[in-house]
Biopython code that builds the backbone (N, CA, C, O; Angstrom):
import numpy as np
from Bio.PDB.StructureBuilder import StructureBuilder

atoms = [
    (1, "MET", "N", (-52.276, -20.864, 183.490)),
    (1, "MET", "CA", (-52.082, -22.260, 183.163)),
    (1, "MET", "C", (-51.895, -23.037, 184.470)),
    (1, "MET", "O", (-51.038, -22.697, 185.286)),
    (2, "ASP", "N", (-52.691, -24.062, 184.655)),
    (2, "ASP", "CA", (-52.597, -24.825, 185.896)),
    (2, "ASP", "C", (-51.490, -25.880, 185.823)),
    (2, "ASP", "O", (-50.917, -26.135, 184.763)),
    (3, "ARG", "N", (-51.213, -26.473, 186.963)),
    (3, "ARG", "CA", (-50.099, -27.436, 187.066)),
    (3, "ARG", "C", (-50.322, -28.666, 186.192)),
    (3, "ARG", "O", (-49.377, -29.189, 185.602)),
    (4, "LEU", "N", (-51.554, -29.122, 186.108)),
    (4, "LEU", "CA", (-51.846, -30.309, 185.304)),
    (4, "LEU", "C", (-51.532, -30.054, 183.832)),
    (4, "LEU", "O", (-50.968, -30.911, 183.151)),
    (5, "GLN", "N", (-51.897, -28.879, 183.353)),
    (5, "GLN", "CA", (-51.611, -28.528, 181.959)),
    (5, "GLN", "C", (-50.108, -28.413, 181.727)),
    (5, "GLN", "O", (-49.609, -28.846, 180.688)),
    (6, "VAL", "N", (-49.390, -27.838, 182.673)),
    (6, "VAL", "CA", (-47.934, -27.720, 182.549)),
    (6, "VAL", "C", (-47.302, -29.102, 182.514)),
    (6, "VAL", "O", (-46.416, -29.354, 181.698)),
    (7, "LYS", "N", (-47.745, -30.005, 183.391)),
    (7, "LYS", "CA", (-47.204, -31.366, 183.399)),
    (7, "LYS", "C", (-47.481, -32.072, 182.078)),
    (7, "LYS", "O", (-46.625, -32.786, 181.556)),
    (8, "LYS", "N", (-48.680, -31.868, 181.543)),
    (8, "LYS", "CA", (-49.028, -32.482, 180.262)),
    (8, "LYS", "C", (-48.128, -31.931, 179.150)),
    (8, "LYS", "O", (-47.656, -32.684, 178.298)),
    (9, "ASN", "N", (-47.897, -30.622, 179.165)),
    (9, "ASN", "CA", (-47.015, -30.013, 178.163)),
    (9, "ASN", "C", (-45.581, -30.514, 178.299)),
    (9, "ASN", "O", (-44.907, -30.749, 177.295)),
    (10, "VAL", "N", (-45.114, -30.678, 179.527)),
    (10, "VAL", "CA", (-43.756, -31.177, 179.761)),
    (10, "VAL", "C", (-43.620, -32.603, 179.238)),
    (10, "VAL", "O", (-42.616, -32.937, 178.609)),
    (11, "LEU", "N", (-44.614, -33.443, 179.490)),
    (11, "LEU", "CA", (-44.579, -34.816, 178.977)),
    (11, "LEU", "C", (-44.594, -34.835, 177.451)),
    (11, "LEU", "O", (-43.915, -35.651, 176.828)),
    (12, "ASP", "N", (-45.374, -33.930, 176.854)),
    (12, "ASP", "CA", (-45.417, -33.841, 175.395)),
    (12, "ASP", "C", (-44.061, -33.415, 174.840)),
    (12, "ASP", "O", (-43.599, -33.957, 173.836)),
    (13, "ILE", "N", (-43.430, -32.455, 175.487)),
    (13, "ILE", "CA", (-42.103, -31.997, 175.053)),
    (13, "ILE", "C", (-41.085, -33.118, 175.195)),
    (13, "ILE", "O", (-40.244, -33.309, 174.317)),
    (14, "ARG", "N", (-41.155, -33.854, 176.286)),
    (14, "ARG", "CA", (-40.226, -34.973, 176.496)),
    (14, "ARG", "C", (-40.400, -36.026, 175.397)),
    (14, "ARG", "O", (-39.417, -36.531, 174.854)),
    (15, "GLU", "N", (-41.647, -36.349, 175.076)),
    (15, "GLU", "CA", (-41.913, -37.348, 174.035)),
    (15, "GLU", "C", (-41.390, -36.878, 172.679)),
    (15, "GLU", "O", (-40.771, -37.652, 171.948)),
    (16, "ARG", "N", (-41.632, -35.635, 172.349)),
    (16, "ARG", "CA", (-41.152, -35.100, 171.067)),
    (16, "ARG", "C", (-39.632, -35.058, 171.012)),
    (16, "ARG", "O", (-39.039, -35.340, 169.970)),
    (17, "THR", "N", (-39.002, -34.710, 172.122)),
    (17, "THR", "CA", (-37.538, -34.670, 172.175)),
    (17, "THR", "C", (-36.958, -36.055, 171.944)),
    (17, "THR", "O", (-35.998, -36.212, 171.190)),
    (18, "HIS", "N", (-37.532, -37.049, 172.585)),
    (18, "HIS", "CA", (-37.028, -38.418, 172.424)),
    (18, "HIS", "C", (-37.272, -38.926, 171.007)),
    (18, "HIS", "O", (-36.423, -39.610, 170.435)),
    (19, "ARG", "N", (-38.422, -38.595, 170.444)),
    (19, "ARG", "CA", (-38.717, -39.014, 169.071)),
    (19, "ARG", "C", (-37.734, -38.372, 168.094)),
    (19, "ARG", "O", (-37.232, -39.038, 167.189)),
    (20, "LEU", "N", (-37.464, -37.097, 168.275)),
    (20, "LEU", "CA", (-36.503, -36.405, 167.418)),
    (20, "LEU", "C", (-35.105, -36.990, 167.581)),
    (20, "LEU", "O", (-34.372, -37.150, 166.605)),
    (21, "TYR", "N", (-34.743, -37.305, 168.810)),
    (21, "TYR", "CA", (-33.430, -37.891, 169.083)),
    (21, "TYR", "C", (-33.270, -39.224, 168.354)),
    (21, "TYR", "O", (-32.261, -39.450, 167.686)),
    (22, "PHE", "N", (-34.256, -40.097, 168.480)),
    (22, "PHE", "CA", (-34.136, -41.413, 167.852)),
    (22, "PHE", "C", (-34.203, -41.326, 166.330)),
    (22, "PHE", "O", (-33.547, -42.107, 165.642)),
    (23, "THR", "N", (-34.981, -40.391, 165.796)),
    (23, "THR", "CA", (-35.021, -40.194, 164.346)),
    (23, "THR", "C", (-33.671, -39.710, 163.838)),
    (23, "THR", "O", (-33.190, -40.181, 162.807)),
    (24, "THR", "N", (-33.065, -38.781, 164.546)),
    (24, "THR", "CA", (-31.746, -38.280, 164.162)),
    (24, "THR", "C", (-30.701, -39.378, 164.251)),
    (24, "THR", "O", (-29.849, -39.499, 163.370)),
    (25, "GLN", "N", (-30.759, -40.173, 165.303)),
    (25, "GLN", "CA", (-29.832, -41.295, 165.449)),
    (25, "GLN", "C", (-29.972, -42.264, 164.280)),
    (25, "GLN", "O", (-28.972, -42.709, 163.717)),
    (26, "ALA", "N", (-31.194, -42.587, 163.920)),
    (26, "ALA", "CA", (-31.423, -43.531, 162.824)),
    (26, "ALA", "C", (-30.923, -42.968, 161.500)),
    (26, "ALA", "O", (-30.281, -43.679, 160.727)),
    (27, "LEU", "N", (-31.209, -41.714, 161.237)),
    (27, "LEU", "CA", (-30.772, -41.093, 159.988)),
    (27, "LEU", "C", (-29.256, -41.067, 159.873)),
    (27, "LEU", "O", (-28.706, -41.441, 158.838)),
    (28, "ALA", "N", (-28.592, -40.638, 160.907)),
    (28, "ALA", "CA", (-27.129, -40.582, 160.877)),
    (28, "ALA", "C", (-26.524, -41.978, 160.755)),
    (28, "ALA", "O", (-25.528, -42.164, 160.057)),
    (29, "SER", "N", (-27.110, -42.942, 161.417)),
    (29, "SER", "CA", (-26.602, -44.314, 161.330)),
    (29, "SER", "C", (-26.776, -44.886, 159.932)),
    (29, "SER", "O", (-25.886, -45.569, 159.426)),
    (30, "ILE", "N", (-27.905, -44.616, 159.309)),
    (30, "ILE", "CA", (-28.141, -45.090, 157.941)),
    (30, "ILE", "C", (-27.140, -44.469, 156.981)),
    (30, "ILE", "O", (-26.607, -45.157, 156.111)),
    (31, "ILE", "N", (-26.881, -43.180, 157.129)),
    (31, "ILE", "CA", (-25.903, -42.516, 156.261)),
    (31, "ILE", "C", (-24.528, -43.139, 156.441)),
    (31, "ILE", "O", (-23.856, -43.456, 155.459)),
    (32, "MET", "N", (-24.108, -43.315, 157.678)),
    (32, "MET", "CA", (-22.779, -43.886, 157.921)),
    (32, "MET", "C", (-22.688, -45.314, 157.396)),
    (32, "MET", "O", (-21.702, -45.669, 156.750)),
    (33, "LEU", "N", (-23.689, -46.130, 157.660)),
    (33, "LEU", "CA", (-23.647, -47.518, 157.208)),
    (33, "LEU", "C", (-23.667, -47.628, 155.690)),
    (33, "LEU", "O", (-22.966, -48.466, 155.122)),
    (34, "SER", "N", (-24.459, -46.795, 155.027)),
    (34, "SER", "CA", (-24.512, -46.868, 153.568)),
    (34, "SER", "C", (-23.181, -46.485, 152.945)),
    (34, "SER", "O", (-22.761, -47.098, 151.964)),
    (35, "VAL", "N", (-22.521, -45.498, 153.490)),
    (35, "VAL", "CA", (-21.215, -45.106, 152.957)),
    (35, "VAL", "C", (-20.177, -46.183, 153.234)),
    (35, "VAL", "O", (-19.369, -46.496, 152.360)),
    (36, "ILE", "N", (-20.184, -46.746, 154.414)),
    (36, "ILE", "CA", (-19.212, -47.792, 154.747)),
    (36, "ILE", "C", (-19.432, -49.022, 153.876)),
    (36, "ILE", "O", (-18.466, -49.611, 153.391)),
    (37, "VAL", "N", (-20.683, -49.420, 153.668)),
    (37, "VAL", "CA", (-20.971, -50.566, 152.798)),
    (37, "VAL", "C", (-20.541, -50.268, 151.373)),
    (37, "VAL", "O", (-19.980, -51.137, 150.706)),
    (38, "THR", "N", (-20.793, -49.063, 150.896)),
    (38, "THR", "CA", (-20.359, -48.678, 149.549)),
    (38, "THR", "C", (-18.851, -48.778, 149.428)),
    (38, "THR", "O", (-18.339, -49.277, 148.425)),
    (39, "LEU", "N", (-18.147, -48.315, 150.425)),
    (39, "LEU", "CA", (-16.685, -48.398, 150.393)),
    (39, "LEU", "C", (-16.199, -49.842, 150.431)),
    (39, "LEU", "O", (-15.231, -50.191, 149.755)),
    (40, "LEU", "N", (-16.859, -50.669, 151.207)),
    (40, "LEU", "CA", (-16.445, -52.070, 151.299)),
    (40, "LEU", "C", (-16.738, -52.841, 150.014)),
    (40, "LEU", "O", (-16.033, -53.796, 149.689)),
    (41, "LEU", "N", (-17.765, -52.437, 149.290)),
    (41, "LEU", "CA", (-18.131, -53.144, 148.065)),
    (41, "LEU", "C", (-17.285, -52.735, 146.863)),
    (41, "LEU", "O", (-17.280, -53.433, 145.849)),
    (42, "THR", "N", (-16.590, -51.644, 146.958)),
    (42, "THR", "CA", (-15.748, -51.224, 145.836)),
    (42, "THR", "C", (-14.481, -52.056, 145.821)),
    (42, "THR", "O", (-13.881, -52.326, 146.861)),
    (43, "VAL", "N", (-14.089, -52.456, 144.625)),
    (43, "VAL", "CA", (-12.930, -53.335, 144.484)),
    (43, "VAL", "C", (-11.634, -52.582, 144.725)),
    (43, "VAL", "O", (-10.755, -53.054, 145.446)),
    (44, "SER", "N", (-11.521, -51.423, 144.125)),
    (44, "SER", "CA", (-10.273, -50.665, 144.261)),
    (44, "SER", "C", (-10.571, -49.274, 144.817)),
    (44, "SER", "O", (-10.872, -48.348, 144.064)),
    (45, "PRO", "N", (-10.488, -49.138, 146.103)),
    (45, "PRO", "CA", (-10.758, -47.816, 146.683)),
    (45, "PRO", "C", (-9.688, -46.799, 146.280)),
    (45, "PRO", "O", (-8.489, -47.072, 146.337)),
    (46, "THR", "N", (-10.145, -45.660, 145.885)),
    (46, "THR", "CA", (-9.234, -44.583, 145.515)),
    (46, "THR", "C", (-9.479, -43.415, 146.452)),
    (46, "THR", "O", (-10.284, -43.484, 147.381)),
    (47, "SER", "N", (-8.765, -42.356, 146.178)),
    (47, "SER", "CA", (-8.871, -41.197, 147.074)),
    (47, "SER", "C", (-10.266, -40.587, 147.066)),
    (47, "SER", "O", (-10.677, -39.982, 148.056)),
    (48, "GLN", "N", (-11.006, -40.735, 145.959)),
    (48, "GLN", "CA", (-12.350, -40.151, 145.920)),
    (48, "GLN", "C", (-13.283, -40.832, 146.928)),
    (48, "GLN", "O", (-14.198, -40.198, 147.454)),
    (49, "TYR", "N", (-13.054, -42.103, 147.192)),
    (49, "TYR", "CA", (-13.879, -42.794, 148.171)),
    (49, "TYR", "C", (-13.546, -42.349, 149.589)),
    (49, "TYR", "O", (-14.421, -42.300, 150.454)),
    (50, "TYR", "N", (-12.309, -42.033, 149.817)),
    (50, "TYR", "CA", (-11.931, -41.537, 151.141)),
    (50, "TYR", "C", (-12.485, -40.136, 151.370)),
    (50, "TYR", "O", (-12.831, -39.771, 152.493)),
    (51, "VAL", "N", (-12.566, -39.356, 150.298)),
    (51, "VAL", "CA", (-13.204, -38.038, 150.398)),
    (51, "VAL", "C", (-14.684, -38.225, 150.714)),
    (51, "VAL", "O", (-15.246, -37.516, 151.549)),
    (52, "LEU", "N", (-15.312, -39.195, 150.033)),
    (52, "LEU", "CA", (-16.718, -39.494, 150.312)),
    (52, "LEU", "C", (-16.905, -39.907, 151.768)),
    (52, "LEU", "O", (-17.865, -39.501, 152.422)),
    (53, "LEU", "N", (-15.992, -40.703, 152.255)),
    (53, "LEU", "CA", (-16.049, -41.133, 153.649)),
    (53, "LEU", "C", (-15.962, -39.936, 154.591)),
    (53, "LEU", "O", (-16.731, -39.832, 155.547)),
    (54, "GLN", "N", (-15.026, -39.041, 154.318)),
    (54, "GLN", "CA", (-14.859, -37.865, 155.177)),
    (54, "GLN", "C", (-16.047, -36.923, 155.073)),
    (54, "GLN", "O", (-16.467, -36.329, 156.066)),
    (55, "VAL", "N", (-16.586, -36.788, 153.865)),
    (55, "VAL", "CA", (-17.672, -35.832, 153.650)),
    (55, "VAL", "C", (-18.977, -36.304, 154.286)),
    (55, "VAL", "O", (-19.789, -35.480, 154.706)),
    (56, "SER", "N", (-19.189, -37.612, 154.361)),
    (56, "SER", "CA", (-20.477, -38.091, 154.867)),
    (56, "SER", "C", (-20.413, -38.699, 156.265)),
    (56, "SER", "O", (-21.310, -38.463, 157.074)),
    (57, "VAL", "N", (-19.391, -39.464, 156.563)),
    (57, "VAL", "CA", (-19.355, -40.148, 157.854)),
    (57, "VAL", "C", (-18.994, -39.196, 158.987)),
    (57, "VAL", "O", (-19.582, -39.268, 160.066)),
    (58, "VAL", "N", (-18.054, -38.323, 158.759)),
    (58, "VAL", "CA", (-17.656, -37.397, 159.825)),
    (58, "VAL", "C", (-18.817, -36.480, 160.233)),
    (58, "VAL", "O", (-19.081, -36.341, 161.427)),
    (59, "PRO", "N", (-19.518, -35.850, 159.279)),
    (59, "PRO", "CA", (-20.680, -35.055, 159.711)),
    (59, "PRO", "C", (-21.768, -35.896, 160.377)),
    (59, "PRO", "O", (-22.450, -35.422, 161.285)),
    (60, "SER", "N", (-21.932, -37.136, 159.931)),
    (60, "SER", "CA", (-22.923, -38.009, 160.567)),
    (60, "SER", "C", (-22.536, -38.309, 162.005)),
    (60, "SER", "O", (-23.391, -38.337, 162.889)),
    (61, "ALA", "N", (-21.262, -38.530, 162.238)),
    (61, "ALA", "CA", (-20.798, -38.774, 163.607)),
    (61, "ALA", "C", (-21.006, -37.533, 164.473)),
    (61, "ALA", "O", (-21.396, -37.636, 165.637)),
    (62, "ILE", "N", (-20.747, -36.374, 163.903)),
    (62, "ILE", "CA", (-20.984, -35.122, 164.631)),
    (62, "ILE", "C", (-22.473, -34.960, 164.927)),
    (62, "ILE", "O", (-22.855, -34.529, 166.015)),
    (63, "LEU", "N", (-23.308, -35.307, 163.952)),
    (63, "LEU", "CA", (-24.758, -35.243, 164.143)),
    (63, "LEU", "C", (-25.208, -36.171, 165.266)),
    (63, "LEU", "O", (-26.047, -35.799, 166.086)),
    (64, "LEU", "N", (-24.648, -37.377, 165.300)),
    (64, "LEU", "CA", (-24.974, -38.314, 166.379)),
    (64, "LEU", "C", (-24.597, -37.737, 167.741)),
    (64, "LEU", "O", (-25.380, -37.794, 168.688)),
    (65, "TYR", "N", (-23.397, -37.183, 167.826)),
    (65, "TYR", "CA", (-22.931, -36.620, 169.096)),
    (65, "TYR", "C", (-23.803, -35.433, 169.514)),
    (65, "TYR", "O", (-24.208, -35.333, 170.672)),
    (66, "ASN", "N", (-24.090, -34.537, 168.567)),
    (66, "ASN", "CA", (-24.899, -33.361, 168.892)),
    (66, "ASN", "C", (-26.310, -33.749, 169.313)),
    (66, "ASN", "O", (-26.878, -33.142, 170.221)),
    (67, "SER", "N", (-26.879, -34.760, 168.654)),
    (67, "SER", "CA", (-28.227, -35.175, 169.034)),
    (67, "SER", "C", (-28.234, -35.725, 170.455)),
    (67, "SER", "O", (-29.182, -35.498, 171.207)),
    (68, "PHE", "N", (-27.182, -36.444, 170.822)),
    (68, "PHE", "CA", (-27.086, -36.953, 172.193)),
    (68, "PHE", "C", (-26.978, -35.799, 173.186)),
    (68, "PHE", "O", (-27.642, -35.807, 174.222)),
    (69, "GLU", "N", (-26.146, -34.812, 172.876)),
    (69, "GLU", "CA", (-25.984, -33.666, 173.776)),
    (69, "GLU", "C", (-27.280, -32.866, 173.897)),
    (69, "GLU", "O", (-27.635, -32.429, 174.992)),
    (70, "HIS", "N", (-27.993, -32.671, 172.779)),
    (70, "HIS", "CA", (-29.248, -31.920, 172.822)),
    (70, "HIS", "C", (-30.297, -32.662, 173.636)),
    (70, "HIS", "O", (-31.058, -32.046, 174.383)),
    (71, "LYS", "N", (-30.342, -33.986, 173.495)),
    (71, "LYS", "CA", (-31.290, -34.777, 174.279)),
    (71, "LYS", "C", (-30.968, -34.658, 175.765)),
    (71, "LYS", "O", (-31.869, -34.520, 176.593)),
    (72, "LYS", "N", (-29.689, -34.710, 176.094)),
    (72, "LYS", "CA", (-29.284, -34.609, 177.493)),
    (72, "LYS", "C", (-29.675, -33.240, 178.065)),
    (72, "LYS", "O", (-30.189, -33.155, 179.180)),
    (73, "MET", "N", (-29.431, -32.173, 177.300)),
    (73, "MET", "CA", (-29.796, -30.831, 177.767)),
    (73, "MET", "C", (-31.309, -30.694, 177.897)),
    (73, "MET", "O", (-31.798, -30.094, 178.854)),
    (74, "ALA", "N", (-32.051, -31.249, 176.938)),
    (74, "ALA", "CA", (-33.513, -31.176, 176.996)),
    (74, "ALA", "C", (-34.043, -31.924, 178.211)),
    (74, "ALA", "O", (-34.948, -31.444, 178.893)),
    (75, "ASP", "N", (-33.482, -33.097, 178.483)),
    (75, "ASP", "CA", (-33.914, -33.857, 179.662)),
    (75, "ASP", "C", (-33.639, -33.091, 180.952)),
    (75, "ASP", "O", (-34.469, -33.088, 181.862)),
    (76, "GLU", "N", (-32.476, -32.441, 181.034)),
    (76, "GLU", "CA", (-32.152, -31.655, 182.228)),
    (76, "GLU", "C", (-33.125, -30.492, 182.394)),
    (76, "GLU", "O", (-33.578, -30.212, 183.503)),
    (77, "THR", "N", (-33.444, -29.817, 181.295)),
    (77, "THR", "CA", (-34.377, -28.691, 181.346)),
    (77, "THR", "C", (-35.764, -29.159, 181.756)),
    (77, "THR", "O", (-36.428, -28.518, 182.570)),
    (78, "ILE", "N", (-36.197, -30.278, 181.188)),
    (78, "ILE", "CA", (-37.515, -30.816, 181.531)),
    (78, "ILE", "C", (-37.574, -31.199, 183.004)),
    (78, "ILE", "O", (-38.583, -30.956, 183.665)),
    (79, "GLU", "N", (-36.509, -31.793, 183.523)),
    (79, "GLU", "CA", (-36.480, -32.154, 184.943)),
    (79, "GLU", "C", (-36.552, -30.914, 185.831)),
    (79, "GLU", "O", (-37.200, -30.937, 186.878)),
    (80, "LYS", "N", (-35.891, -29.832, 185.422)),
    (80, "LYS", "CA", (-35.960, -28.588, 186.198)),
    (80, "LYS", "C", (-37.380, -28.038, 186.199)),
    (80, "LYS", "O", (-37.880, -27.589, 187.231)),
    (81, "ILE", "N", (-38.026, -28.075, 185.033)),
    (81, "ILE", "CA", (-39.405, -27.579, 184.940)),
    (81, "ILE", "C", (-40.324, -28.432, 185.801)),
    (81, "ILE", "O", (-41.181, -27.911, 186.514)),
    (82, "GLU", "N", (-40.139, -29.764, 185.729)),
    (82, "GLU", "CA", (-40.962, -30.647, 186.560)),
    (82, "GLU", "C", (-40.742, -30.363, 188.045)),
    (82, "GLU", "O", (-41.687, -30.414, 188.832)),
    (83, "GLY", "N", (-39.505, -30.064, 188.429)),
    (83, "GLY", "CA", (-39.218, -29.729, 189.822)),
    (83, "GLY", "C", (-39.902, -28.443, 190.251)),
    (83, "GLY", "O", (-40.354, -28.333, 191.391)),
    (84, "LEU", "N", (-39.981, -27.474, 189.358)),
    (84, "LEU", "CA", (-40.645, -26.212, 189.681)),
    (84, "LEU", "C", (-42.151, -26.381, 189.790)),
    (84, "LEU", "O", (-42.797, -25.741, 190.619)),
    (85, "VAL", "N", (-42.705, -27.241, 188.953)),
    (85, "VAL", "CA", (-44.156, -27.433, 188.946)),
    (85, "VAL", "C", (-44.617, -28.159, 190.202)),
    (85, "VAL", "O", (-45.675, -27.852, 190.751)),
    (86, "GLU", "N", (-43.818, -29.127, 190.656)),
    (86, "GLU", "CA", (-44.218, -29.907, 191.837)),
    (86, "GLU", "C", (-43.936, -29.103, 193.059)),
    (86, "GLU", "O", (-44.194, -29.562, 194.172)),
]
sb = StructureBuilder()
sb.init_structure("model")
sb.init_model(0)
sb.init_chain("A")
sb.init_seg("    ")
for serial, (resi, resn, name, xyz) in enumerate(atoms, 1):
    if name == "N":
        sb.init_residue(resn, " ", resi, " ")
    sb.init_atom(name, np.array(xyz, "f"), 0.0, 1.0, " ", f" {name:<3s}", serial, name[0])
structure = sb.get_structure()
């Protein structure tokens, strides 16, 4: 495999990583916002709504954090590969 092909593959991986990152960010944000809006629209919040909040918003926040960390690790790996190719 020549250097040009490796660079093309690295750029493709970078693009896919960023696309996956932004899709994950959007999905987690939609989940969190929908639950928060649902909670705000209820007249009398009870304990079941707080359970719903914990069950959906906390994992979404974890998903957001993990997606950021994975993107950061992927970018570092891609930069190392680009450094080796050049």
